[in-house]
PDB file of N, CA, C, O and CB in Angstrom:
ATOM      1  N   UNK A   1     -25.525 354.660 203.072  1.00  0.00           N
ATOM      2  CA  UNK A   1     -25.242 353.355 203.701  1.00  0.00           C
ATOM      3  C   UNK A   1     -24.044 353.483 204.632  1.00  0.00           C
ATOM      4  O   UNK A   1     -22.959 353.868 204.196  1.00  0.00           O
ATOM      5  CB  UNK A   1     -24.974 352.260 202.623  1.00  0.00           C
ATOM      6  N   UNK A   2     -24.226 353.171 205.884  1.00  0.00           N
ATOM      7  CA  UNK A   2     -23.089 353.255 206.808  1.00  0.00           C
ATOM      8  C   UNK A   2     -22.544 351.854 207.074  1.00  0.00           C
ATOM      9  O   UNK A   2     -23.286 350.873 207.124  1.00  0.00           O
ATOM     10  CB  UNK A   2     -23.506 353.942 208.143  1.00  0.00           C
ATOM     11  N   UNK A   3     -21.260 351.795 207.238  1.00  0.00           N
ATOM     12  CA  UNK A   3     -20.556 350.520 207.339  1.00  0.00           C
ATOM     13  C   UNK A   3     -20.038 350.310 208.756  1.00  0.00           C
ATOM     14  O   UNK A   3     -19.262 351.122 209.259  1.00  0.00           O
ATOM     15  CB  UNK A   3     -19.396 350.460 206.332  1.00  0.00           C
ATOM     16  N   UNK A   4     -20.454 349.245 209.392  1.00  0.00           N
ATOM     17  CA  UNK A   4     -20.005 348.918 210.750  1.00  0.00           C
ATOM     18  C   UNK A   4     -19.198 347.630 210.718  1.00  0.00           C
ATOM     19  O   UNK A   4     -19.780 346.548 210.647  1.00  0.00           O
ATOM     20  CB  UNK A   4     -21.212 348.782 211.722  1.00  0.00           C
ATOM     21  N   UNK A   5     -17.874 347.716 210.768  1.00  0.00           N
ATOM     22  CA  UNK A   5     -17.043 346.497 210.726  1.00  0.00           C
ATOM     23  C   UNK A   5     -17.365 345.550 211.875  1.00  0.00           C
ATOM     24  O   UNK A   5     -17.324 344.329 211.721  1.00  0.00           O
ATOM     25  CB  UNK A   5     -15.555 346.865 210.768  1.00  0.00           C
ATOM     26  N   UNK A   6     -17.687 346.130 213.031  1.00  0.00           N
ATOM     27  CA  UNK A   6     -17.976 345.312 214.204  1.00  0.00           C
ATOM     28  C   UNK A   6     -19.248 344.495 213.974  1.00  0.00           C
ATOM     29  O   UNK A   6     -19.266 343.287 214.212  1.00  0.00           O
ATOM     30  CB  UNK A   6     -18.120 346.196 215.463  1.00  0.00           C
ATOM     31  N   UNK A   7     -20.295 345.150 213.517  1.00  0.00           N
ATOM     32  CA  UNK A   7     -21.558 344.461 213.247  1.00  0.00           C
ATOM     33  C   UNK A   7     -21.378 343.388 212.188  1.00  0.00           C
ATOM     34  O   UNK A   7     -21.942 342.298 212.283  1.00  0.00           O
ATOM     35  CB  UNK A   7     -22.629 345.458 212.804  1.00  0.00           C
ATOM     36  N   UNK A   8     -20.582 343.714 211.177  1.00  0.00           N
ATOM     37  CA  UNK A   8     -20.303 342.759 210.103  1.00  0.00           C
ATOM     38  C   UNK A   8     -19.587 341.537 210.667  1.00  0.00           C
ATOM     39  O   UNK A   8     -19.923 340.403 210.327  1.00  0.00           O
ATOM     40  CB  UNK A   8     -19.454 343.417 208.989  1.00  0.00           C
ATOM     41  N   UNK A   9     -18.603 341.770 211.527  1.00  0.00           N
ATOM     42  CA  UNK A   9     -17.831 340.678 212.131  1.00  0.00           C
ATOM     43  C   UNK A   9     -18.740 339.793 212.981  1.00  0.00           C
ATOM     44  O   UNK A   9     -18.649 338.567 212.926  1.00  0.00           O
ATOM     45  CB  UNK A   9     -16.671 341.239 212.991  1.00  0.00           C
ATOM     46  N   UNK A  10     -19.605 340.413 213.758  1.00  0.00           N
ATOM     47  CA  UNK A  10     -20.533 339.660 214.612  1.00  0.00           C
ATOM     48  C   UNK A  10     -21.466 338.816 213.752  1.00  0.00           C
ATOM     49  O   UNK A  10     -21.747 337.660 214.069  1.00  0.00           O
ATOM     50  CB  UNK A  10     -21.353 340.617 215.515  1.00  0.00           C
ATOM     51  N   UNK A  11     -21.944 339.412 212.655  1.00  0.00           N
ATOM     52  CA  UNK A  11     -22.836 338.689 211.743  1.00  0.00           C
ATOM     53  C   UNK A  11     -22.137 337.457 211.183  1.00  0.00           C
ATOM     54  O   UNK A  11     -22.721 336.374 211.136  1.00  0.00           O
ATOM     55  CB  UNK A  11     -23.300 339.606 210.592  1.00  0.00           C
ATOM     56  N   UNK A  12     -20.875 337.625 210.756  1.00  0.00           N
ATOM     57  CA  UNK A  12     -20.134 336.499 210.183  1.00  0.00           C
ATOM     58  C   UNK A  12     -19.831 335.446 211.240  1.00  0.00           C
ATOM     59  O   UNK A  12     -19.900 334.247 210.970  1.00  0.00           O
ATOM     60  CB  UNK A  12     -18.831 336.985 209.543  1.00  0.00           C
ATOM     61  N   UNK A  13     -19.497 335.897 212.441  1.00  0.00           N
ATOM     62  CA  UNK A  13     -19.211 334.956 213.525  1.00  0.00           C
ATOM     63  C   UNK A  13     -20.449 334.133 213.855  1.00  0.00           C
ATOM     64  O   UNK A  13     -20.365 332.919 214.043  1.00  0.00           O
ATOM     65  CB  UNK A  13     -18.718 335.703 214.778  1.00  0.00           C
ATOM     66  N   UNK A  14     -21.596 334.797 213.924  1.00  0.00           N
ATOM     67  CA  UNK A  14     -22.847 334.089 214.215  1.00  0.00           C
ATOM     68  C   UNK A  14     -23.142 333.060 213.140  1.00  0.00           C
ATOM     69  O   UNK A  14     -23.526 331.930 213.441  1.00  0.00           O
ATOM     70  CB  UNK A  14     -24.016 335.077 214.334  1.00  0.00           C
ATOM     71  N   UNK A  15     -22.961 333.456 211.875  1.00  0.00           N
ATOM     72  CA  UNK A  15     -23.232 332.544 210.764  1.00  0.00           C
ATOM     73  C   UNK A  15     -22.302 331.339 210.814  1.00  0.00           C
ATOM     74  O   UNK A  15     -22.734 330.199 210.641  1.00  0.00           O
ATOM     75  CB  UNK A  15     -23.082 333.272 209.422  1.00  0.00           C
ATOM     76  N   UNK A  16     -21.019 331.607 211.054  1.00  0.00           N
ATOM     77  CA  UNK A  16     -20.040 330.523 211.122  1.00  0.00           C
ATOM     78  C   UNK A  16     -20.336 329.612 212.303  1.00  0.00           C
ATOM     79  O   UNK A  16     -20.223 328.391 212.200  1.00  0.00           O
ATOM     80  CB  UNK A  16     -18.613 331.086 211.229  1.00  0.00           C
ATOM     81  N   UNK A  17     -20.717 330.211 213.425  1.00  0.00           N
ATOM     82  CA  UNK A  17     -21.026 329.444 214.631  1.00  0.00           C
ATOM     83  C   UNK A  17     -22.216 328.522 214.375  1.00  0.00           C
ATOM     84  O   UNK A  17     -22.185 327.343 214.727  1.00  0.00           O
ATOM     85  CB  UNK A  17     -21.320 330.390 215.820  1.00  0.00           C
ATOM     86  N   UNK A  18     -23.272 329.074 213.754  1.00  0.00           N
ATOM     87  CA  UNK A  18     -24.458 328.267 213.455  1.00  0.00           C
ATOM     88  C   UNK A  18     -24.126 327.147 212.485  1.00  0.00           C
ATOM     89  O   UNK A  18     -24.587 326.017 212.643  1.00  0.00           O
ATOM     90  CB  UNK A  18     -25.573 329.143 212.880  1.00  0.00           C
ATOM     91  N   UNK A  19     -23.321 327.469 211.478  1.00  0.00           N
ATOM     92  CA  UNK A  19     -22.931 326.473 210.487  1.00  0.00           C
ATOM     93  C   UNK A  19     -22.132 325.356 211.155  1.00  0.00           C
ATOM     94  O   UNK A  19     -22.368 324.176 210.894  1.00  0.00           O
ATOM     95  CB  UNK A  19     -22.110 327.124 209.353  1.00  0.00           C
ATOM     96  N   UNK A  20     -21.195 325.731 212.009  1.00  0.00           N
ATOM     97  CA  UNK A  20     -20.376 324.755 212.725  1.00  0.00           C
ATOM     98  C   UNK A  20     -21.231 323.880 213.638  1.00  0.00           C
ATOM     99  O   UNK A  20     -21.014 322.675 213.757  1.00  0.00           O
ATOM    100  CB  UNK A  20     -19.295 325.467 213.542  1.00  0.00           C
ATOM    101  N   UNK A  21     -22.205 324.518 214.275  1.00  0.00           N
ATOM    102  CA  UNK A  21     -23.110 323.818 215.184  1.00  0.00           C
ATOM    103  C   UNK A  21     -23.912 322.765 214.428  1.00  0.00           C
ATOM    104  O   UNK A  21     -24.036 321.625 214.875  1.00  0.00           O
ATOM    105  CB  UNK A  21     -24.056 324.814 215.880  1.00  0.00           C
ATOM    106  N   UNK A  22     -24.455 323.159 213.277  1.00  0.00           N
ATOM    107  CA  UNK A  22     -25.244 322.244 212.445  1.00  0.00           C
ATOM    108  C   UNK A  22     -24.376 321.089 211.957  1.00  0.00           C
ATOM    109  O   UNK A  22     -24.789 319.930 211.993  1.00  0.00           O
ATOM    110  CB  UNK A  22     -25.863 322.993 211.242  1.00  0.00           C
ATOM    111  N   UNK A  23     -23.168 321.419 211.500  1.00  0.00           N
ATOM    112  CA  UNK A  23     -22.257 320.382 211.001  1.00  0.00           C
ATOM    113  C   UNK A  23     -21.889 319.413 212.117  1.00  0.00           C
ATOM    114  O   UNK A  23     -21.831 318.202 211.903  1.00  0.00           O
ATOM    115  CB  UNK A  23     -20.983 321.015 210.405  1.00  0.00           C
ATOM    116  N   UNK A  24     -21.640 319.950 213.311  1.00  0.00           N
ATOM    117  CA  UNK A  24     -21.275 319.118 214.452  1.00  0.00           C
ATOM    118  C   UNK A  24     -22.393 318.139 214.783  1.00  0.00           C
ATOM    119  O   UNK A  24     -22.138 316.952 214.988  1.00  0.00           O
ATOM    120  CB  UNK A  24     -20.954 319.989 215.673  1.00  0.00           C
ATOM    121  N   UNK A  25     -23.640 318.630 214.836  1.00  0.00           N
ATOM    122  CA  UNK A  25     -24.764 317.759 215.155  1.00  0.00           C
ATOM    123  C   UNK A  25     -24.992 316.722 214.074  1.00  0.00           C
ATOM    124  O   UNK A  25     -25.285 315.560 214.357  1.00  0.00           O
ATOM    125  CB  UNK A  25     -26.022 318.575 215.357  1.00  0.00           C
ATOM    126  N   UNK A  26     -24.852 317.163 212.815  1.00  0.00           N
ATOM    127  CA  UNK A  26     -25.010 316.252 211.690  1.00  0.00           C
ATOM    128  C   UNK A  26     -24.018 315.103 211.822  1.00  0.00           C
ATOM    129  O   UNK A  26     -24.374 313.933 211.679  1.00  0.00           O
ATOM    130  CB  UNK A  26     -24.813 316.994 210.347  1.00  0.00           C
ATOM    131  N   UNK A  27     -22.776 315.459 212.095  1.00  0.00           N
ATOM    132  CA  UNK A  27     -21.696 314.486 212.239  1.00  0.00           C
ATOM    133  C   UNK A  27     -21.949 313.579 213.436  1.00  0.00           C
ATOM    134  O   UNK A  27     -21.773 312.363 213.351  1.00  0.00           O
ATOM    135  CB  UNK A  27     -20.343 315.198 212.388  1.00  0.00           C
ATOM    136  N   UNK A  28     -22.365 314.179 214.561  1.00  0.00           N
ATOM    137  CA  UNK A  28     -22.622 313.437 215.795  1.00  0.00           C
ATOM    138  C   UNK A  28     -23.703 312.375 215.588  1.00  0.00           C
ATOM    139  O   UNK A  28     -23.538 311.221 215.983  1.00  0.00           O
ATOM    140  CB  UNK A  28     -23.036 314.399 216.916  1.00  0.00           C
ATOM    141  N   UNK A  29     -24.814 312.785 214.960  1.00  0.00           N
ATOM    142  CA  UNK A  29     -25.905 311.837 214.745  1.00  0.00           C
ATOM    143  C   UNK A  29     -25.540 310.779 213.722  1.00  0.00           C
ATOM    144  O   UNK A  29     -25.990 309.637 213.809  1.00  0.00           O
ATOM    145  CB  UNK A  29     -27.155 312.566 214.301  1.00  0.00           C
ATOM    146  N   UNK A  30     -24.712 311.167 212.742  1.00  0.00           N
ATOM    147  CA  UNK A  30     -24.263 310.197 211.736  1.00  0.00           C
ATOM    148  C   UNK A  30     -23.416 309.122 212.409  1.00  0.00           C
ATOM    149  O   UNK A  30     -23.599 307.932 212.153  1.00  0.00           O
ATOM    150  CB  UNK A  30     -23.456 310.900 210.602  1.00  0.00           C
ATOM    151  N   UNK A  31     -22.491 309.541 213.266  1.00  0.00           N
ATOM    152  CA  UNK A  31     -21.625 308.592 213.988  1.00  0.00           C
ATOM    153  C   UNK A  31     -22.481 307.701 214.888  1.00  0.00           C
ATOM    154  O   UNK A  31     -22.275 306.489 214.953  1.00  0.00           O
ATOM    155  CB  UNK A  31     -20.547 309.350 214.835  1.00  0.00           C
ATOM    156  N   UNK A  32     -23.452 308.319 215.586  1.00  0.00           N
ATOM    157  CA  UNK A  32     -24.326 307.560 216.482  1.00  0.00           C
ATOM    158  C   UNK A  32     -25.132 306.521 215.712  1.00  0.00           C
ATOM    159  O   UNK A  32     -25.240 305.370 216.136  1.00  0.00           O
ATOM    160  CB  UNK A  32     -25.270 308.502 217.235  1.00  0.00           C
ATOM    161  N   UNK A  33     -25.697 306.933 214.577  1.00  0.00           N
ATOM    162  CA  UNK A  33     -26.476 306.018 213.750  1.00  0.00           C
ATOM    163  C   UNK A  33     -25.605 304.894 213.223  1.00  0.00           C
ATOM    164  O   UNK A  33     -26.041 303.744 213.164  1.00  0.00           O
ATOM    165  CB  UNK A  33     -27.129 306.765 212.591  1.00  0.00           C
ATOM    166  N   UNK A  34     -24.376 305.218 212.838  1.00  0.00           N
ATOM    167  CA  UNK A  34     -23.446 304.223 212.329  1.00  0.00           C
ATOM    168  C   UNK A  34     -23.097 303.213 213.421  1.00  0.00           C
ATOM    169  O   UNK A  34     -23.040 302.009 213.169  1.00  0.00           O
ATOM    170  CB  UNK A  34     -22.172 304.901 211.794  1.00  0.00           C
ATOM    171  N   UNK A  35     -22.868 303.709 214.626  1.00  0.00           N
ATOM    172  CA  UNK A  35     -22.525 302.831 215.747  1.00  0.00           C
ATOM    173  C   UNK A  35     -23.693 301.890 216.043  1.00  0.00           C
ATOM    174  O   UNK A  35     -23.485 300.704 216.301  1.00  0.00           O
ATOM    175  CB  UNK A  35     -22.162 303.665 217.011  1.00  0.00           C
ATOM    176  N   UNK A  36     -24.913 302.411 216.008  1.00  0.00           N
ATOM    177  CA  UNK A  36     -26.096 301.577 216.249  1.00  0.00           C
ATOM    178  C   UNK A  36     -26.219 300.494 215.192  1.00  0.00           C
ATOM    179  O   UNK A  36     -26.532 299.345 215.504  1.00  0.00           O
ATOM    180  CB  UNK A  36     -27.368 302.436 216.271  1.00  0.00           C
ATOM    181  N   UNK A  37     -25.973 300.861 213.941  1.00  0.00           N
ATOM    182  CA  UNK A  37     -26.046 299.881 212.855  1.00  0.00           C
ATOM    183  C   UNK A  37     -24.997 298.804 213.045  1.00  0.00           C
ATOM    184  O   UNK A  37     -25.275 297.620 212.856  1.00  0.00           O
ATOM    185  CB  UNK A  37     -25.867 300.562 211.491  1.00  0.00           C
ATOM    186  N   UNK A  38     -23.789 299.210 213.417  1.00  0.00           N
ATOM    187  CA  UNK A  38     -22.705 298.253 213.639  1.00  0.00           C
ATOM    188  C   UNK A  38     -23.070 297.292 214.765  1.00  0.00           C
ATOM    189  O   UNK A  38     -22.794 296.096 214.674  1.00  0.00           O
ATOM    190  CB  UNK A  38     -21.387 298.987 213.967  1.00  0.00           C
ATOM    191  N   UNK A  39     -23.689 297.808 215.825  1.00  0.00           N
ATOM    192  CA  UNK A  39     -24.096 296.958 216.943  1.00  0.00           C
ATOM    193  C   UNK A  39     -25.145 295.948 216.488  1.00  0.00           C
ATOM    194  O   UNK A  39     -25.080 294.771 216.842  1.00  0.00           O
ATOM    195  CB  UNK A  39     -24.643 297.814 218.106  1.00  0.00           C
ATOM    196  N   UNK A  40     -26.108 296.416 215.702  1.00  0.00           N
ATOM    197  CA  UNK A  40     -27.158 295.527 215.201  1.00  0.00           C
ATOM    198  C   UNK A  40     -26.555 294.410 214.363  1.00  0.00           C
ATOM    199  O   UNK A  40     -26.950 293.251 214.488  1.00  0.00           O
ATOM    200  CB  UNK A  40     -28.188 296.315 214.375  1.00  0.00           C
ATOM    201  N   UNK A  41     -25.611 294.754 213.518  1.00  0.00           N
ATOM    202  CA  UNK A  41     -24.969 293.758 212.651  1.00  0.00           C
ATOM    203  C   UNK A  41     -24.192 292.747 213.496  1.00  0.00           C
ATOM    204  O   UNK A  41     -24.205 291.549 213.211  1.00  0.00           O
ATOM    205  CB  UNK A  41     -24.024 294.446 211.630  1.00  0.00           C
ATOM    206  N   UNK A  42     -23.522 293.235 214.527  1.00  0.00           N
ATOM    207  CA  UNK A  42     -22.713 292.356 215.373  1.00  0.00           C
ATOM    208  C   UNK A  42     -23.570 291.393 216.186  1.00  0.00           C
ATOM    209  O   UNK A  42     -23.180 290.246 216.405  1.00  0.00           O
ATOM    210  CB  UNK A  42     -21.848 293.182 216.306  1.00  0.00           C
ATOM    211  N   UNK A  43     -24.743 291.858 216.637  1.00  0.00           N
ATOM    212  CA  UNK A  43     -25.558 291.019 217.519  1.00  0.00           C
ATOM    213  C   UNK A  43     -26.543 290.126 216.782  1.00  0.00           C
ATOM    214  O   UNK A  43     -27.096 289.203 217.379  1.00  0.00           O
ATOM    215  CB  UNK A  43     -26.308 291.882 218.476  1.00  0.00           C
ATOM    216  N   UNK A  44     -26.775 290.379 215.499  1.00  0.00           N
ATOM    217  CA  UNK A  44     -27.771 289.566 214.796  1.00  0.00           C
ATOM    218  C   UNK A  44     -27.165 288.250 214.319  1.00  0.00           C
ATOM    219  O   UNK A  44     -27.858 287.438 213.707  1.00  0.00           O
ATOM    220  CB  UNK A  44     -28.350 290.341 213.605  1.00  0.00           C
TER     221      UNK A  44
END
């Protein structure tokens, strides 16, 4: 088994990047949905 620190680092960076991306979108859509609900409550 050969060990490549660079490949390992890239793998971890990609994983962290994807995780951050998913979390960001999750948060973004949650805020958007919340804002829409607040608007509906205000206008009804």
